[in-house]
VEXDREN-2710 file (C-alpha; in Angstrom, 1 decimal):
% VEXDREN-2710
k/r/px/py/pz
1/UNK/0.0/0.0/0.0
2/UNK/1.3/3.4/-0.9
3/UNK/1.9/5.8/2.0
4/UNK/0.4/9.2/1.1
5/UNK/-1.2/12.3/2.5
6/UNK/-4.3/14.0/1.2
7/UNK/-4.9/17.8/1.3
8/UNK/-8.0/18.8/3.3
9/UNK/-10.9/19.6/0.9
10/UNK/-11.6/22.9/2.6
11/UNK/-8.2/24.2/1.5
12/UNK/-9.8/24.7/-1.9
13/UNK/-12.8/26.6/-0.8
14/UNK/-13.4/30.1/-2.2
15/UNK/-10.3/30.3/-4.4
16/UNK/-10.4/33.2/-6.7
17/UNK/-11.6/32.5/-10.3
18/UNK/-11.6/28.8/-9.6
19/UNK/-15.2/27.5/-9.2
20/UNK/-14.5/24.1/-10.8
21/UNK/-15.8/20.9/-9.0
22/UNK/-13.3/18.1/-8.5
23/UNK/-13.2/14.9/-10.5
24/UNK/-11.1/11.9/-9.6
25/UNK/-9.3/9.1/-11.4
26/UNK/-7.9/6.1/-9.5
27/UNK/-4.4/5.0/-10.3
28/UNK/-3.5/1.8/-8.4
29/UNK/-4.3/2.9/-4.8
30/UNK/-4.1/6.7/-5.3
31/UNK/-6.6/9.4/-6.3
32/UNK/-5.7/11.7/-9.2
33/UNK/-7.6/15.0/-9.4
34/UNK/-8.7/16.6/-12.7
35/UNK/-10.9/19.4/-13.9
36/UNK/-13.4/18.4/-16.6
37/UNK/-15.3/21.4/-18.0
38/UNK/-17.3/21.7/-21.2
39/UNK/-19.3/19.3/-23.4
40/UNK/-18.3/15.7/-23.0
41/UNK/-18.5/15.2/-26.8
42/UNK/-16.4/18.2/-27.7
43/UNK/-12.8/18.2/-28.9
44/UNK/-10.4/18.2/-25.9
45/UNK/-8.0/20.7/-24.5
46/UNK/-5.6/18.7/-22.3
47/UNK/-4.0/21.4/-20.0
48/UNK/-0.8/20.1/-18.4
49/UNK/0.9/21.9/-15.5
50/UNK/4.4/21.6/-14.2
51/UNK/6.3/22.6/-11.0
52/UNK/5.3/24.0/-8.5
53/UNK/1.8/24.6/-9.8
54/UNK/-1.4/22.7/-10.3
55/UNK/-4.6/23.0/-12.5
56/UNK/-5.3/26.4/-10.8
57/UNK/-2.7/27.6/-13.3
58/UNK/-5.3/27.4/-16.0
59/UNK/-8.0/29.3/-14.3
60/UNK/-7.9/32.2/-16.7
61/UNK/-7.8/30.0/-19.8
62/UNK/-10.6/27.4/-19.1
63/UNK/-13.5/29.9/-19.5
64/UNK/-12.4/31.1/-22.9
65/UNK/-11.7/27.6/-24.2
66/UNK/-15.0/26.2/-23.0
67/UNK/-16.8/29.2/-24.6
68/UNK/-15.0/28.4/-27.9
69/UNK/-16.5/24.8/-27.8
70/UNK/-13.8/22.8/-26.1
71/UNK/-13.8/20.2/-23.3
72/UNK/-11.1/21.2/-20.9
73/UNK/-9.3/18.4/-19.0
74/UNK/-6.7/19.7/-16.5
75/UNK/-5.1/17.0/-14.3
76/UNK/-3.0/17.5/-11.2
77/UNK/0.1/15.3/-11.1
78/UNK/0.3/13.1/-8.1
79/UNK/2.0/15.1/-5.4
80/UNK/0.3/18.3/-6.6
81/UNK/-3.0/20.1/-6.3
82/UNK/-5.9/18.0/-5.1
83/UNK/-4.2/14.8/-6.1
84/UNK/-2.8/12.4/-3.4
85/UNK/0.8/13.0/-2.3
86/UNK/2.9/9.9/-1.8
87/UNK/5.3/10.6/1.1
88/UNK/8.4/8.7/-0.1
89/UNK/10.4/11.0/-2.3
90/UNK/11.8/8.0/-4.2
91/UNK/8.3/7.0/-5.3
92/UNK/8.3/9.9/-7.8
93/UNK/9.7/9.4/-11.2
94/UNK/9.0/11.1/-14.6
95/UNK/8.2/7.7/-16.0
96/UNK/5.6/7.1/-13.3
97/UNK/4.0/10.6/-13.8
98/UNK/3.8/9.8/-17.5
99/UNK/2.2/6.4/-17.0
100/UNK/-0.4/8.0/-14.7
101/UNK/-1.4/10.5/-17.4
102/UNK/-1.6/7.8/-20.0
103/UNK/-4.0/5.9/-17.7
104/UNK/-6.2/9.0/-17.4
105/UNK/-6.3/9.6/-21.1
106/UNK/-7.2/6.0/-21.9
107/UNK/-9.8/5.6/-19.1
108/UNK/-11.6/8.8/-20.2
109/UNK/-11.1/7.7/-23.8
110/UNK/-10.0/11.1/-24.8
111/UNK/-9.6/11.8/-28.6
112/UNK/-9.3/14.9/-30.8
113/UNK/-6.9/16.3/-28.2
114/UNK/-5.1/19.6/-28.3
115/UNK/-2.2/19.3/-25.8
116/UNK/-1.4/22.5/-24.0
117/UNK/1.8/22.0/-22.0
118/UNK/4.4/23.9/-20.0
119/UNK/7.3/23.1/-17.7
120/UNK/7.1/19.4/-16.7
121/UNK/3.8/19.2/-18.4
122/UNK/5.9/19.1/-21.6
123/UNK/7.8/15.8/-21.0
124/UNK/4.8/14.1/-19.5
125/UNK/2.3/15.4/-22.0
126/UNK/4.3/15.3/-25.2
127/UNK/5.1/11.7/-24.4
128/UNK/1.4/10.9/-24.9
129/UNK/1.4/12.6/-28.4
130/UNK/4.6/10.7/-29.4
131/UNK/3.3/7.3/-28.2
132/UNK/-0.5/7.7/-28.9
133/UNK/-0.6/10.1/-31.9
134/UNK/-4.0/8.9/-33.0
135/UNK/-5.6/10.6/-30.0
136/UNK/-4.0/14.0/-30.7
137/UNK/-4.7/16.6/-33.3
138/UNK/-2.7/19.6/-32.2
139/UNK/0.2/20.6/-29.9
140/UNK/0.6/23.9/-28.0
141/UNK/4.0/24.1/-26.5
142/UNK/5.0/26.7/-23.9
143/UNK/8.2/27.2/-22.0
144/UNK/9.3/23.5/-21.7
145/UNK/11.7/21.1/-23.3
146/UNK/12.3/17.4/-24.0
147/UNK/15.7/16.1/-23.0
148/UNK/18.1/15.0/-25.8
149/UNK/21.8/14.7/-25.7
150/UNK/22.4/17.8/-27.8
151/UNK/20.2/20.0/-25.5
152/UNK/22.1/22.7/-23.7
153/UNK/20.7/23.4/-20.2
154/UNK/20.5/27.1/-19.3
155/UNK/22.2/28.5/-16.3
156/UNK/18.7/29.3/-15.1
157/UNK/17.7/25.7/-15.0
158/UNK/21.0/24.6/-13.5
159/UNK/20.6/27.2/-10.7
160/UNK/17.0/25.9/-10.1
161/UNK/18.3/22.4/-9.7
162/UNK/21.2/23.5/-7.4
163/UNK/18.8/25.3/-5.1
164/UNK/17.1/22.0/-4.2
165/UNK/20.3/20.4/-3.0
166/UNK/21.7/20.7/0.4
167/UNK/22.6/24.4/1.1
168/UNK/20.2/25.6/-1.6
169/UNK/17.5/28.2/-1.1
170/UNK/14.6/25.6/-1.3
171/UNK/16.4/22.8/0.6
172/UNK/14.2/23.5/3.7
173/UNK/11.2/22.0/5.5
174/UNK/7.8/22.8/3.9
175/UNK/9.1/25.2/1.2
176/UNK/6.4/27.7/0.5
177/UNK/6.6/27.9/-3.2
178/UNK/3.3/29.6/-3.7
179/UNK/5.3/32.7/-3.1
180/UNK/7.2/32.2/-6.3
181/UNK/4.1/32.5/-8.4
182/UNK/3.4/35.8/-6.8
183/UNK/6.9/37.0/-7.5
184/UNK/6.8/35.8/-11.2
185/UNK/3.5/37.5/-11.7
186/UNK/5.0/40.9/-10.6
187/UNK/2.6/41.1/-7.7
188/UNK/5.2/41.3/-4.9
189/UNK/9.0/42.2/-4.9
190/UNK/11.9/39.9/-4.0
191/UNK/12.4/41.8/-0.8
192/UNK/8.9/40.6/0.4
193/UNK/8.9/37.1/-1.2
194/UNK/12.3/35.7/-0.2
195/UNK/12.4/36.7/3.5
196/UNK/8.9/35.1/3.8
197/UNK/10.1/31.9/2.1
198/UNK/13.3/31.7/4.1
199/UNK/11.8/32.6/7.5
200/UNK/8.5/30.8/7.0
201/UNK/6.5/33.8/7.8
202/UNK/3.3/35.4/6.5
203/UNK/4.2/37.6/3.6
204/UNK/1.4/40.0/4.4
205/UNK/-0.1/40.1/0.9
206/UNK/-3.4/41.7/-0.1
207/UNK/-5.6/42.0/-3.2
208/UNK/-4.6/40.0/-6.3
209/UNK/-1.3/39.0/-4.8
210/UNK/-3.1/37.4/-1.8
211/UNK/-5.5/35.6/-4.2
212/UNK/-2.7/34.2/-6.3
213/UNK/-0.7/33.1/-3.2
214/UNK/-3.8/31.5/-1.7
215/UNK/-4.4/29.5/-4.9
216/UNK/-0.9/28.1/-5.3
217/UNK/-0.3/27.5/-1.6
218/UNK/-3.7/25.7/-1.0
219/UNK/-2.5/22.2/-1.9
220/UNK/0.2/22.2/0.8
221/UNK/-1.4/24.2/3.6
222/UNK/-1.4/22.1/6.8
223/UNK/0.6/19.1/5.3
224/UNK/3.6/17.5/7.0
225/UNK/7.0/18.0/5.4
226/UNK/6.7/14.7/3.5
227/UNK/3.7/16.0/1.7
228/UNK/6.1/18.3/-0.2
229/UNK/8.2/15.5/-1.7
230/UNK/6.5/15.4/-5.0
231/UNK/7.4/19.0/-5.5
232/UNK/11.0/18.4/-4.4
233/UNK/11.5/15.5/-6.8
234/UNK/10.7/17.3/-10.0
235/UNK/13.7/19.7/-9.9
236/UNK/15.9/16.8/-8.7
237/UNK/14.7/14.8/-11.8
238/UNK/16.1/17.2/-14.4
239/UNK/18.6/15.0/-16.3
240/UNK/21.4/17.5/-16.3
241/UNK/24.3/15.1/-15.9
242/UNK/22.7/11.8/-15.1
243/UNK/19.6/9.8/-16.1
244/UNK/18.2/9.4/-12.5
245/UNK/14.4/9.7/-12.4
246/UNK/14.2/12.0/-15.5
247/UNK/13.1/9.4/-18.0
248/UNK/15.7/10.9/-20.2
249/UNK/16.2/8.1/-22.8
250/UNK/12.4/8.1/-23.3
251/UNK/12.4/11.9/-23.6
252/UNK/15.0/11.7/-26.3
253/UNK/12.8/9.2/-28.2
254/UNK/9.8/11.4/-27.8
255/UNK/11.7/14.5/-29.0
256/UNK/13.0/12.7/-32.1
257/UNK/9.6/11.2/-32.9
258/UNK/7.9/14.6/-32.6
259/UNK/10.3/16.2/-35.0
260/UNK/8.3/14.3/-37.6
261/UNK/4.9/15.4/-36.3
262/UNK/2.7/16.1/-39.3
263/UNK/-0.3/17.6/-37.5
264/UNK/-0.9/21.0/-35.9
265/UNK/1.8/22.5/-33.8
266/UNK/2.1/25.9/-32.2
267/UNK/4.7/27.4/-29.8
268/UNK/3.6/30.2/-27.4
269/UNK/6.5/31.4/-25.4
270/UNK/7.1/33.6/-22.3
271/UNK/10.2/35.4/-23.6
272/UNK/11.6/36.7/-20.3
273/UNK/12.1/33.2/-19.0
274/UNK/15.7/32.4/-18.0
275/UNK/15.0/28.7/-17.6
276/UNK/13.6/27.9/-21.1
277/UNK/14.8/30.8/-23.2
278/UNK/13.3/32.5/-26.1
279/UNK/16.2/31.3/-28.3
280/UNK/15.5/27.7/-27.4
281/UNK/11.8/28.0/-28.1
282/UNK/12.4/29.6/-31.5
283/UNK/14.9/26.9/-32.3
284/UNK/12.5/24.1/-31.4
285/UNK/9.6/25.7/-33.3
286/UNK/11.8/26.0/-36.4
287/UNK/12.8/22.3/-36.2
288/UNK/9.1/21.4/-36.1
289/UNK/8.2/23.9/-38.8
290/UNK/5.7/25.4/-36.3
291/UNK/4.2/28.8/-35.7
292/UNK/5.9/30.7/-32.9
293/UNK/4.1/33.5/-30.9
294/UNK/6.3/35.5/-28.5
295/UNK/4.9/36.9/-25.3
296/UNK/7.6/39.5/-24.9
297/UNK/6.6/40.5/-21.3
298/UNK/5.8/37.0/-20.0
299/UNK/8.1/34.8/-17.9
300/UNK/8.2/31.1/-17.1
301/UNK/4.4/30.8/-16.2
302/UNK/2.6/32.6/-19.1
303/UNK/-0.7/30.9/-18.2
304/UNK/-0.6/32.7/-14.9
305/UNK/-0.2/36.2/-16.3
306/UNK/-1.4/36.0/-19.9
307/UNK/-4.2/33.4/-19.9
308/UNK/-6.8/35.2/-22.0
309/UNK/-4.2/36.3/-24.6
310/UNK/-2.9/32.7/-24.8
311/UNK/-6.5/31.5/-25.5
312/UNK/-6.7/34.0/-28.4
313/UNK/-3.4/32.8/-29.8
314/UNK/-4.4/29.1/-29.5
315/UNK/-7.7/29.7/-31.3
316/UNK/-6.1/31.8/-34.0
317/UNK/-3.4/29.1/-34.5
318/UNK/-6.0/26.4/-35.1
319/UNK/-7.5/28.3/-38.1
END
């Protein structure tokens, strides 16, 4: 039996712009949460999050996509959001996250899928298109990557990885990473965010900053330290110099397979991101002969700051 913790349901009450009722998929002995909005017989928008976010990231995109006639499926990786959180850090691998997502797609029998992916939603989501292409019609790729031996990891991503090792900024009990979404949104300065994170104190936010913080902190509020292990494992799984937990050989296969993708493909990129740079996004788009739309003032989490604009671009890119 898998040892896990489960976030209290009332943590998710009254989150701003997030009225969506929960749905659950069972994978082995664990509960995987997903949002399911829009007509059940409509073409699907599969909205994949990464680290340290959850389906709340898509709160400003779901209404516009549903209004345009799509069914929006937005899962939470195990260890994130409303999904169960195994407590053993070694339980988490990218291969396992990928298999869990496959099981959800197959159980719901999703077809006519447009994949919208960012961060770790890229390796887990693009794996599905590479291995089950008949279920997918279109790819929307934002601020992510697929490992391959020629890929040059940015200093931004190396620094992110370093900070999760001993002595790093995030190598601490119950790291409050909801604060990083407030910072990246431009809603609070570094001199507010980092002291609160390091000292574990209330950042004293108000207005929109408080709403964003409440949403991204909700999955972890009240959990023991082991409930944060899914979040910890993602940065430690980046296959910088080793193939531990990153599913790197499979990522390489998926990358090379998708270079021959002959259906719709569209890159939308937050161009101030120092982790997945604009230059990398443009290079990848060119290799896939795909449209590239630059969000010049967006960072690593464009869904969080430019949701309605991304919806406009997605819909325009499909016509």
